[in-house]
Phi, psi and omega in degrees: 000342178090177190286346179247022183301134179083356185263158179251132180234149174238136182226121173267159185057045188264011185273346180200172172056229182300311183302317178296318176301317177301314181297316181292318177297319179295320181295315179298333178279354174118353186279144161284143193230131168257128182241147180217152175200172183298322181248124186295321186296335183286353182266355189302317185292320178293324177298316179300316182295317182294316182292329177295338176274002180081019181255148170292148180212126181249127177250125183218129178288146179207141178251119183298340182265005183236107184294329178292326177295319179286328172296321181290327175300314180297322176294320182294318179293316177299324182287328187262317187247338183104184180294126183287149175273336178214134174239119176255113179272090185256334189298138181190169174238160180284330183074180185283161171237094181202162176301142183309318181289353180260353184276150171271159179299322182294323177298313177304308182296321181301312183292311180296317182295317181291314193273337179246305177304327181294323177294314180302309183293326176296310181294320182298326181291324184262338186299321185302320182288327176291321178299315179300318180280343181062042173197156173150164182229120172251129183236128174246138175275107178262228181188152174295344175290344171281351182243326190240120186301146174220115185301144177080007189233039187298315182290327177294313182300315183297317179294320186283327172290326175294330177296318179300313177297318178300314182293320181296317183291315175301327178299320178290322182286322188262351178308314180303339181262009177077019177258124181260146181226124184220162170238152174244131182249090175292154169272209174290111189260130181303128180154184182298324184292322181289335177292319175298315182296318179298317180297319180287326174296317180299316179295315181302318185268348178074035178236171178286154182296333176295322180291316180297321180293323181294335177295333176272311182286330181287340177278351180271124172306334178272350178064034187210172173276166176269144176269144177310321184293339180280326173292321180295326177296324177295320179291323173298320176298314180290343178276338192263170178292343178299336179256026187303334181257012181253120175206149183076016184260153172242104189273113180285136169225074196234010187054031174088001180300319178241130183239019183220000000 
């Protein structure tokens, strides 16, 4: 059954990229998985992957900016799969790439609300049942940009650093109930999103995309991007009993770009 055999996991933003890799990795480790995204039909492919591994999979749409939607997600998971053992708050948006003084308040608020408020609302929806059971693991996907400045990305950086603070404080609050709270800080992850980020960084700096890409890979001692499956492996660890003494941590998966 694997190291998560018999456990129930929830992954938001599971329709693509890191979220999809996390959902599949948790299933491969033995967990039944509930997956969510804004559009239910976008989850079809990951549901097929999870079920092909012989695991139960529930797909439910959820809107990070609608607290009622996240409460409904928690109810649906409890009704179908039971109280989750792990919740991975992965869903987020990249937000704009522009100088701070050129941003509108609406752009700032959309990014911070999605990437920080969304984690708060997700954890708030699931924490009460974990507290009642006196066990559980909450994992938020933050970013190395919450630790290492990236020009033109102020709302995203602020939100991701906020996620780290949220997780550390929740670890203190929920520890007495046996609930662990950690964040994972990926570096530049191979996939469509980093291509968009590189393109926007190139535009912002007036350089070629190859130069902008090397600013990410060149800062890594390993000289490469991170693969989605490597971020997923960190989430499996934090979901498992192997990390029973780990809480309040922000785990870097950056190919060495960030070491603090």
